[in-house]
C-alpha positions as CSV (number, residue, x, y, z in Angstrom):
1,M,75.6,12.4,-62.3
2,K,75.6,13.4,-58.7
3,Q,78.1,10.8,-57.4
4,G,78.4,9.8,-53.7
5,T,81.0,10.9,-50.9
6,A,83.2,7.6,-49.6
7,W,85.7,7.3,-47.2
8,W,88.5,6.8,-49.6
9,K,87.4,9.4,-52.0
10,E,88.0,11.5,-48.6
11,S,91.4,10.0,-47.6
12,V,95.4,10.4,-48.1
13,V,97.5,7.2,-49.2
14,Y,100.8,6.9,-49.1
15,Q,102.8,4.6,-50.6
16,I,105.1,2.1,-49.4
17,Y,108.1,0.7,-51.3
18,P,109.2,-1.5,-48.7
19,R,113.0,-2.7,-50.2
20,S,113.8,1.4,-49.2
21,F,111.5,2.6,-46.6
22,Q,113.1,0.9,-43.4
23,D,115.4,-1.5,-42.4
24,T,115.2,-3.4,-39.1
25,N,117.9,-6.4,-39.1
26,G,120.6,-4.4,-41.0
27,D,120.8,-6.2,-44.3
28,G,120.2,-3.5,-46.2
29,I,116.5,-4.0,-47.4
30,G,113.4,-2.6,-45.1
31,D,111.9,-4.9,-44.7
32,L,107.8,-5.1,-42.6
33,K,108.6,-4.7,-39.5
34,G,110.5,-1.2,-40.8
35,V,107.2,-0.2,-42.0
36,T,105.8,-1.0,-38.4
37,S,107.5,1.0,-36.8
38,R,106.6,4.1,-38.9
39,L,103.2,3.9,-38.9
40,D,103.3,6.9,-36.2
41,Y,105.4,9.0,-38.3
42,L,102.3,8.4,-41.3
43,R,99.6,9.0,-38.7
44,D,101.3,12.4,-37.6
45,L,101.2,13.2,-41.4
46,G,98.0,12.5,-41.7
47,I,98.0,9.2,-43.7
48,D,94.8,7.4,-43.8
49,V,96.0,4.3,-46.2
50,I,98.8,3.0,-47.1
51,W,99.7,1.0,-50.6
52,I,102.3,-1.5,-49.9
53,C,104.3,-2.8,-53.1
54,P,104.7,-6.3,-53.2
55,V,106.1,-7.9,-50.5
56,Y,105.5,-12.0,-51.3
57,D,107.6,-14.3,-52.0
58,S,109.7,-13.4,-55.2
59,P,112.7,-14.2,-57.0
60,N,113.4,-10.3,-57.4
61,D,113.9,-10.3,-61.0
62,D,111.7,-7.3,-61.3
63,N,111.6,-6.1,-57.6
64,G,108.9,-8.4,-56.5
65,Y,106.2,-7.4,-59.5
66,D,107.5,-10.8,-60.2
67,I,106.1,-13.9,-58.0
68,R,106.7,-17.1,-57.1
69,D,104.1,-17.5,-54.0
70,Y,100.9,-15.1,-53.7
71,H,100.4,-16.5,-50.2
72,R,104.0,-16.4,-48.6
73,I,106.3,-13.4,-47.7
74,L,109.7,-13.1,-49.4
75,E,112.0,-13.4,-46.6
76,E,114.1,-10.6,-47.3
77,F,110.7,-8.2,-45.9
78,G,109.6,-10.5,-43.1
79,T,107.0,-13.1,-42.4
80,L,103.4,-13.7,-42.8
81,E,103.0,-13.3,-39.1
82,D,104.7,-9.6,-39.8
83,M,102.4,-9.1,-41.9
84,D,99.8,-9.6,-39.6
85,E,101.2,-7.5,-37.1
86,L,101.5,-4.4,-39.6
87,L,97.7,-4.7,-40.5
88,R,96.6,-4.9,-37.0
89,E,98.8,-2.1,-35.6
90,A,98.1,0.1,-38.8
91,A,94.1,-0.7,-37.8
92,A,94.3,0.3,-34.7
93,R,95.7,3.7,-36.0
94,G,93.0,3.8,-37.6
95,I,95.1,3.4,-41.4
96,R,94.3,0.7,-44.0
97,I,96.4,-1.5,-46.1
98,I,96.1,-1.7,-49.6
99,M,98.1,-4.5,-51.6
100,D,99.3,-4.5,-55.1
101,L,98.0,-7.3,-57.3
102,V,99.9,-8.3,-59.6
103,A,97.5,-10.8,-61.7
104,N,98.8,-10.5,-65.2
105,H,102.0,-12.1,-65.0
106,T,103.9,-14.7,-62.2
107,S,107.4,-15.4,-62.1
108,D,108.8,-18.6,-63.9
109,E,109.4,-20.2,-60.8
110,H,105.8,-20.3,-59.6
111,A,104.9,-23.5,-58.9
112,W,101.5,-23.4,-61.6
113,F,104.6,-22.3,-64.6
114,V,107.3,-25.0,-63.2
115,E,103.7,-27.7,-63.8
116,S,102.9,-25.8,-67.2
117,R,106.3,-25.6,-68.6
118,S,106.8,-29.5,-67.3
119,S,105.0,-31.0,-70.6
120,R,102.5,-30.1,-73.2
121,D,100.2,-32.1,-72.1
122,N,100.2,-31.4,-67.8
123,P,96.9,-30.3,-66.5
124,K,98.5,-26.8,-66.4
125,R,100.1,-25.6,-69.0
126,D,96.9,-23.7,-70.7
127,W,97.7,-21.6,-67.4
128,Y,100.1,-19.7,-69.4
129,I,100.2,-18.5,-73.3
130,W,102.4,-21.1,-75.1
131,K,102.4,-21.2,-79.2
132,P,104.8,-23.0,-81.4
133,G,107.1,-21.4,-83.7
134,K,106.3,-20.3,-87.6
135,D,108.8,-20.3,-90.0
136,G,111.9,-21.3,-87.5
137,K,111.1,-17.9,-85.5
138,A,108.6,-16.8,-82.3
139,P,105.0,-16.7,-83.2
140,T,104.9,-13.0,-83.8
141,N,106.9,-9.8,-84.1
142,W,105.6,-8.1,-80.3
143,E,108.2,-6.6,-78.6
144,A,108.1,-6.3,-74.7
145,N,108.1,-4.0,-72.5
146,F,111.7,-4.0,-70.3
147,G,112.7,-5.2,-74.5
148,G,113.3,-8.1,-76.6
149,S,110.9,-10.2,-77.9
150,V,107.0,-11.0,-75.6
151,W,108.0,-14.5,-77.0
152,E,110.6,-17.0,-74.8
153,Y,111.7,-20.1,-76.5
154,D,111.3,-23.2,-74.1
155,E,113.8,-25.9,-75.1
156,Q,112.0,-29.0,-72.8
157,T,108.6,-28.9,-74.4
158,G,110.0,-26.8,-77.7
159,E,107.4,-23.8,-77.4
160,Y,106.9,-20.6,-76.9
161,Y,105.5,-18.8,-74.0
162,F,104.2,-14.7,-73.0
163,H,105.8,-12.4,-71.5
164,S,105.1,-9.2,-71.8
165,F,107.6,-8.2,-69.5
166,S,110.4,-9.9,-68.2
167,R,111.1,-13.1,-69.6
168,K,111.3,-14.1,-66.2
169,Q,107.7,-13.3,-66.0
170,P,105.3,-15.4,-68.0
171,D,101.8,-13.9,-68.4
172,L,99.0,-16.0,-67.1
173,N,96.5,-17.0,-70.1
174,W,93.0,-15.4,-68.5
175,E,91.0,-17.1,-71.2
176,N,91.7,-20.2,-68.9
177,P,88.8,-19.6,-65.9
178,E,90.4,-21.5,-63.8
179,V,93.5,-19.1,-63.5
180,R,91.1,-16.5,-63.0
181,Q,89.4,-18.1,-59.8
182,A,93.1,-18.9,-58.6
183,I,93.6,-15.3,-58.7
184,Y,90.1,-14.5,-57.0
185,R,90.8,-16.8,-54.3
186,M,93.8,-16.0,-53.5
187,M,91.8,-12.0,-53.2
188,E,89.7,-13.3,-50.9
189,W,92.2,-14.7,-49.0
190,W,94.5,-11.7,-48.6
191,M,91.3,-9.8,-47.9
192,D,90.3,-12.3,-45.4
193,R,93.6,-11.1,-43.5
194,G,92.2,-7.4,-43.1
195,V,93.7,-6.2,-46.8
196,A,91.1,-3.3,-47.6
197,G,91.7,-3.4,-50.9
198,F,94.0,-4.2,-54.2
199,R,96.3,-1.4,-56.4
200,V,96.2,-3.6,-59.2
201,D,99.4,-3.7,-61.4
202,A,99.2,-3.8,-65.5
203,I,95.8,-5.0,-65.3
204,T,95.5,-4.0,-68.8
205,F,97.4,-6.2,-70.3
206,I,95.2,-9.1,-68.8
207,K,93.5,-9.7,-72.4
208,K,95.8,-10.4,-75.7
209,N,94.7,-10.3,-79.6
210,Q,93.5,-13.9,-80.2
211,Q,94.5,-13.8,-83.2
212,F,98.1,-13.5,-82.4
213,P,98.8,-11.0,-85.7
214,D,102.3,-9.8,-86.5
215,L,102.3,-6.1,-86.3
216,P,104.0,-3.4,-88.5
217,A,106.9,-1.7,-87.1
218,D,106.4,1.3,-85.5
219,G,110.3,2.9,-84.5
220,G,110.7,0.6,-81.1
221,R,108.4,2.2,-78.4
222,E,106.9,-0.9,-76.6
223,L,103.7,-0.2,-75.8
224,A,103.1,1.5,-79.3
225,S,103.8,-1.6,-80.6
226,L,101.3,-3.4,-77.5
227,N,98.8,-1.4,-78.9
228,G,97.6,-3.8,-81.3
229,G,98.0,-7.1,-79.0
230,T,98.1,-7.0,-75.5
231,L,96.9,-3.5,-74.4
232,N,93.2,-2.5,-73.2
233,Q,92.1,-5.4,-76.1
234,P,88.0,-5.6,-77.0
235,G,86.8,-8.5,-74.2
236,I,89.1,-6.7,-71.8
237,L,85.7,-6.0,-69.9
238,D,84.2,-9.3,-69.1
239,F,86.9,-10.0,-67.1
240,L,87.1,-7.5,-64.5
241,R,83.3,-7.1,-64.8
242,E,83.7,-10.9,-64.0
243,M,86.0,-10.1,-60.9
244,K,84.4,-7.2,-59.4
245,Q,81.5,-9.0,-59.3
246,E,82.9,-12.0,-57.5
247,V,85.3,-10.7,-55.2
248,L,85.5,-6.6,-55.5
249,A,81.5,-5.8,-55.0
250,P,80.9,-8.1,-52.2
251,R,83.7,-7.2,-50.0
252,D,83.0,-3.6,-50.7
253,A,87.4,-3.7,-51.5
254,V,88.8,-0.3,-52.8
255,T,90.7,-0.4,-55.7
256,V,92.8,1.7,-57.8
257,A,94.0,0.8,-61.1
258,E,97.4,0.8,-62.9
259,A,96.0,1.5,-66.7
260,P,98.3,2.2,-69.5
261,G,95.9,1.9,-72.1
262,V,92.9,3.0,-71.2
263,P,92.1,6.2,-73.8
264,L,89.4,8.9,-72.3
265,S,86.6,8.2,-74.3
266,Q,86.5,4.6,-72.0
267,V,86.3,6.3,-68.3
268,P,82.4,5.6,-68.0
269,A,83.3,1.7,-68.5
270,Y,86.5,1.5,-65.8
271,L,85.2,4.1,-63.7
272,D,81.7,5.1,-63.4
273,E,80.0,4.2,-59.6
274,R,77.3,1.6,-60.5
275,E,79.0,0.0,-64.0
276,G,82.1,0.3,-63.1
277,V,84.9,-1.8,-62.4
278,F,87.3,0.5,-60.4
279,S,86.9,2.5,-57.4
280,M,90.1,4.5,-59.1
281,L,92.1,5.1,-62.0
282,F,96.4,5.9,-62.5
283,Q,96.2,7.8,-65.6
284,F,100.0,9.0,-67.2
285,D,99.1,11.3,-69.6
286,H,101.2,13.8,-66.9
287,V,104.3,11.5,-66.1
288,D,105.2,10.6,-69.3
289,L,105.1,13.5,-71.5
290,D,108.6,13.7,-72.2
291,M,108.2,10.0,-74.2
292,K,106.9,10.2,-77.2
293,P,106.4,7.1,-80.5
294,G,110.2,6.3,-82.0
295,P,113.3,4.8,-81.1
296,K,113.8,4.6,-76.3
297,A,115.8,6.3,-74.7
298,V,115.5,9.3,-76.6
299,Y,114.2,12.4,-73.9
300,H,111.2,14.9,-75.1
301,P,111.4,18.5,-74.0
302,W,107.9,19.0,-72.9
303,R,105.6,22.5,-72.1
304,L,103.7,23.4,-69.5
305,T,100.5,23.5,-70.6
306,D,100.9,20.0,-72.0
307,F,101.8,19.2,-68.0
308,K,98.8,20.8,-67.0
309,R,96.2,19.7,-69.7
310,A,97.2,16.1,-69.4
311,L,95.6,16.8,-65.7
312,A,92.9,19.1,-66.8
313,D,91.1,16.4,-69.5
314,W,91.3,13.5,-66.7
315,Q,89.4,16.2,-64.2
316,R,86.6,17.2,-66.7
317,E,85.6,14.0,-68.0
318,T,85.2,12.2,-64.8
319,V,83.7,14.3,-62.7
320,K,80.8,13.0,-65.3
321,Y,81.2,9.3,-64.0
322,G,84.4,8.4,-61.8
323,W,86.7,9.1,-59.3
324,M,91.2,9.9,-60.1
325,A,93.6,8.8,-58.0
326,L,96.1,11.7,-58.4
327,Y,99.7,11.6,-57.7
328,M,103.1,13.0,-59.0
329,E,105.0,9.9,-58.4
330,N,105.9,6.7,-57.6
331,H,107.9,3.9,-57.9
332,D,107.9,4.0,-61.8
333,H,109.1,7.4,-61.5
334,V,111.1,10.1,-60.7
335,R,111.0,12.3,-58.5
336,S,108.7,15.1,-59.2
337,V,111.1,18.0,-57.6
338,S,113.2,17.3,-60.3
339,K,110.7,16.6,-63.1
340,F,108.6,18.9,-62.7
341,G,110.3,21.6,-60.5
342,D,113.7,22.8,-59.7
343,D,116.0,20.4,-57.2
344,G,118.1,23.1,-56.9
345,K,117.9,27.0,-55.6
346,Y,114.0,26.3,-55.2
347,R,113.4,22.7,-54.2
348,T,111.4,23.6,-51.1
349,E,109.4,26.5,-52.7
350,S,109.1,24.2,-55.8
351,A,108.3,21.0,-54.5
352,Q,105.5,22.5,-52.4
353,M,103.9,24.4,-55.2
354,L,103.4,20.8,-56.5
355,A,102.1,19.7,-53.5
356,A,99.8,22.2,-54.4
357,Y,98.8,22.1,-57.7
358,Y,97.9,18.4,-57.7
359,F,96.6,18.0,-54.3
360,L,93.9,19.1,-54.0
361,M,92.4,18.3,-57.3
362,R,89.4,16.1,-57.8
363,G,89.8,12.4,-57.0
364,T,92.1,10.9,-54.1
365,P,95.5,11.8,-53.1
366,F,98.9,9.6,-53.6
367,I,102.1,10.6,-51.9
368,Y,105.3,8.3,-52.8
369,Q,107.6,7.5,-49.7
370,G,109.8,10.5,-50.0
371,Q,108.1,12.8,-51.8
372,E,106.8,14.7,-48.6
373,L,110.3,15.5,-48.2
374,G,111.1,16.7,-51.4
375,M,113.5,14.7,-52.2
376,T,115.3,14.6,-55.3
377,N,116.7,12.6,-58.4
378,C,119.9,10.4,-57.2
379,P,123.1,11.5,-58.4
380,M,124.6,8.1,-59.9
381,D,128.3,7.7,-61.2
382,G,127.9,4.8,-63.4
383,I,125.7,1.9,-64.9
384,G,127.2,0.3,-61.7
385,D,124.9,2.6,-59.5
386,Y,121.5,1.8,-61.8
387,N,119.7,-1.9,-60.5
388,D,116.4,-1.6,-62.2
389,I,116.1,-4.4,-64.8
390,M,114.8,-1.4,-67.5
391,S,117.4,0.5,-66.9
392,L,120.0,-1.4,-67.7
393,Q,118.3,-3.4,-70.6
394,L,117.6,0.1,-72.4
395,Y,121.8,0.3,-71.4
396,R,122.3,-2.7,-73.1
397,E,120.3,-2.4,-75.8
398,G,121.6,1.3,-76.8
399,L,125.0,0.4,-76.5
400,A,124.6,-2.9,-78.8
401,S,122.8,-0.3,-81.7
402,G,125.1,2.4,-81.2
403,R,124.5,4.7,-79.1
404,S,127.0,6.7,-76.6
405,E,127.2,5.5,-72.7
406,Q,126.9,8.8,-72.0
407,E,123.7,9.5,-74.2
408,L,122.2,6.9,-72.4
409,L,123.1,7.4,-69.2
410,D,122.2,11.4,-69.3
411,Y,118.8,9.4,-70.4
412,L,118.7,7.3,-67.0
413,A,119.9,10.6,-65.3
414,K,115.9,12.0,-65.8
415,R,114.1,8.8,-67.1
416,S,115.2,5.8,-64.6
417,R,112.9,3.9,-62.4
418,D,115.7,3.8,-59.5
419,H,115.5,7.1,-58.4
420,G,112.2,6.3,-56.6
421,R,113.5,3.6,-55.7
422,T,117.1,5.5,-53.3
423,P,116.1,4.4,-49.7
424,M,114.0,6.7,-47.1
425,Q,115.7,9.6,-45.9
426,W,115.0,9.7,-41.8
427,S,118.0,11.4,-40.7
428,A,121.3,12.7,-41.2
429,G,122.6,9.8,-39.5
430,E,124.6,6.9,-41.1
431,N,122.7,5.9,-44.1
432,A,120.0,8.0,-43.8
433,G,118.7,6.3,-41.4
434,F,117.8,3.7,-43.1
435,T,120.0,1.3,-42.4
436,A,122.7,0.0,-39.9
437,G,124.0,-2.1,-43.0
438,K,125.3,-1.9,-46.7
439,P,122.0,-0.4,-48.4
440,W,120.5,-1.9,-51.6
441,L,120.6,1.0,-53.4
442,K,122.8,3.6,-53.3
443,V,121.2,6.4,-50.5
444,N,120.7,9.9,-52.2
445,P,124.1,11.9,-51.0
446,N,121.7,15.2,-50.1
447,Y,120.1,13.2,-47.3
448,S,122.2,15.6,-45.1
449,E,120.5,18.4,-45.8
450,I,117.2,16.6,-47.0
451,N,115.9,14.5,-44.0
452,V,112.6,13.4,-41.7
453,E,114.5,14.8,-38.4
454,R,115.4,17.8,-39.5
455,Q,112.0,18.8,-41.5
456,Q,109.8,17.9,-38.5
457,R,111.5,20.6,-37.1
458,E,111.1,23.2,-39.7
459,E,108.1,25.3,-39.7
460,D,108.9,26.6,-43.6
461,S,109.8,22.5,-44.6
462,V,108.0,20.7,-47.4
463,L,107.1,18.1,-44.6
464,S,105.4,20.8,-43.3
465,F,103.8,22.1,-45.9
466,Y,102.2,18.7,-46.6
467,K,100.9,18.7,-42.9
468,R,98.8,21.3,-43.3
469,L,97.8,20.5,-46.6
470,I,96.4,17.3,-46.4
471,R,94.7,19.2,-42.6
472,L,93.2,21.8,-45.2
473,R,91.6,19.1,-47.2
474,K,90.4,17.1,-44.9
475,E,88.5,20.0,-43.0
476,N,87.2,21.3,-46.0
477,R,84.6,19.1,-48.3
478,A,84.6,21.2,-51.2
479,L,88.6,20.3,-52.0
480,V,87.2,16.6,-51.8
481,Y,83.9,16.7,-53.7
482,G,84.0,20.3,-55.3
483,D,83.3,21.1,-58.8
484,F,86.5,21.4,-61.0
485,R,87.5,24.1,-63.1
486,E,90.5,25.1,-64.6
487,L,92.3,28.8,-64.6
488,H,95.4,29.9,-66.9
489,A,94.4,26.9,-69.6
490,D,97.6,28.7,-71.9
491,S,99.8,30.2,-69.9
492,E,103.5,28.8,-69.8
493,Q,103.6,30.0,-66.3
494,I,100.9,29.4,-64.0
495,G,98.4,26.5,-63.1
496,G,95.4,27.6,-61.5
497,Y,91.8,25.9,-60.7
498,T,88.5,26.2,-58.1
499,R,86.9,24.3,-56.5
500,S,82.9,24.7,-55.7
501,L,80.7,23.0,-53.6
502,D,77.5,24.4,-51.8
503,G,78.3,27.9,-53.1
504,E,81.7,27.6,-51.5
505,R,84.8,28.4,-53.9
506,W,87.9,28.0,-53.1
507,T,91.1,29.3,-55.9
508,V,94.2,27.5,-56.1
509,L,97.5,29.8,-57.5
510,C,100.7,27.9,-58.9
511,N,103.9,29.3,-60.4
512,F,105.7,26.9,-62.5
513,T,108.6,29.3,-62.4
514,G,112.2,31.1,-60.9
515,N,110.8,34.4,-61.8
516,A,107.7,36.7,-60.0
517,V,104.6,36.9,-62.3
518,Q,102.3,39.3,-62.4
519,A,99.0,37.5,-61.6
520,Q,95.3,38.9,-61.1
521,T,95.0,37.4,-57.1
522,P,92.1,37.2,-54.4
523,P,91.8,39.5,-52.0
524,A,94.8,38.4,-49.2
525,E,91.5,38.3,-46.1
526,Q,90.4,34.9,-48.5
527,L,94.0,33.8,-48.8
528,M,94.2,29.8,-46.6
529,L,97.3,28.7,-47.0
530,S,100.9,30.0,-49.3
531,N,104.1,28.6,-49.0
532,M,105.4,32.2,-48.7
533,K,105.3,34.2,-45.4
534,D,106.3,37.8,-47.8
535,R,103.3,37.2,-50.7
536,Q,102.3,40.1,-52.3
537,H,99.2,41.1,-53.6
538,G,98.7,40.7,-58.2
539,V,102.0,39.3,-57.5
540,L,103.0,35.2,-57.8
541,L,106.7,34.5,-56.1
542,P,109.2,32.4,-57.7
543,Y,107.5,28.9,-57.1
544,E,104.4,30.8,-54.9
545,A,101.6,28.7,-54.0
546,S,98.1,29.8,-52.8
547,I,95.4,28.8,-52.2
548,F,92.0,31.0,-51.1
549,R,88.8,30.8,-49.9
550,E,85.2,33.2,-50.8
551,Q,82.0,32.1,-49.4
């Protein structure tokens, strides 16, 4: 199927985790004024769209993904006027903003839930999922993503409410049309203020198996156990098509769905340009290679061929039906150079190589704050340095089951979401230029070497390479709309592919190792961009990324 062009396909998106981006009032927490103050930096980088993580009013049980009021801004981030100013100033620079749509659940402090739990006959009782216990226990044996049961007992009404994540994040009952309409009106309210669309959080959890059966034990992997109960259940597309018809399509909103549990076979239903429900989709196959069904907090080694296949399979499928969101890291994952590259001797080279490898695939590239610097995982001195609710729960559960403290800390050093949430490194000054106060989360001690100010002065920095990469993509339509064909699929050292459009062909070749590797490379005169100054024909140097054009 020939697919159309769109502004968001040609865009580059930058994700901001506002709590860690830029603080302007000295309280150690990033804020909306901080985002506004850095818009010129983002324009200079070449950004077209900002995805800003939740800034709604929240008790912060899960750092803003537990929303108390969809129409207010959390005080530590600023005010609604600050948000309006950000939207105006971004628009003046040609930058659009998309916000997180958190529609699977609210905070237990949201006015809707306060009413819902007040009595069994409250009009909003059915806005959430309530069930009586069974044989003196929870209604089912389902496990929550953050650990423990999905059911929380409420003494006041003597029933259990359902939560896919934290007990302070009760799930909305999407079976109730009043709930759906309330969410749609909220979405319209934000788009009326100038928001271009939404990153749709945890959307594949909104439909539950209404039989609520007990599920067979699976060894403890939460998503595996939820597959039979809440993840991408039959009937979910009825809800999503209604959302598209009532809100998204009439306003031409751009959407990118966080959609765990969606297999390749369902790509048309989610992404088809005419019949699908979203503009783009985040898949998790490549970032979760080190996770397997079974006991929690166990790190599983992976091979380069697994990583490449996880990306290439989605490339091959979506070329038929839709468009991907391309990414290497975000606020829920560790730093990509620490996971997929070498954050030591070859940090700069491997961060540049990873950038080239994912950025020029078919889809819209997303850059997570600090990724353009090659920011790394942060050395933590102990569990006291961690803040993430999921990490702390894994640690507590692990100790309770007899695991050693060191074993658990070793796992968190590889997987904790906090590694992606440490403050942005702007300068070699105090607290990396992030705040004049005490940072809410530890600053990575390597900020004196890895920071914006330094990299802006260096021609061969990771930041400078990202700027060249962005410019190359914007100036060459084949790198946006061209067909994708994988190269070196069976190699455990080299990754590569071609992009072809209207007789023009581009070749991307990347060395994922710290050794020089023999490889057939196009002629030097076709070289358009490389992270190596003195590259050699027929050889890929350690962590080399080279991009060629043939006409």
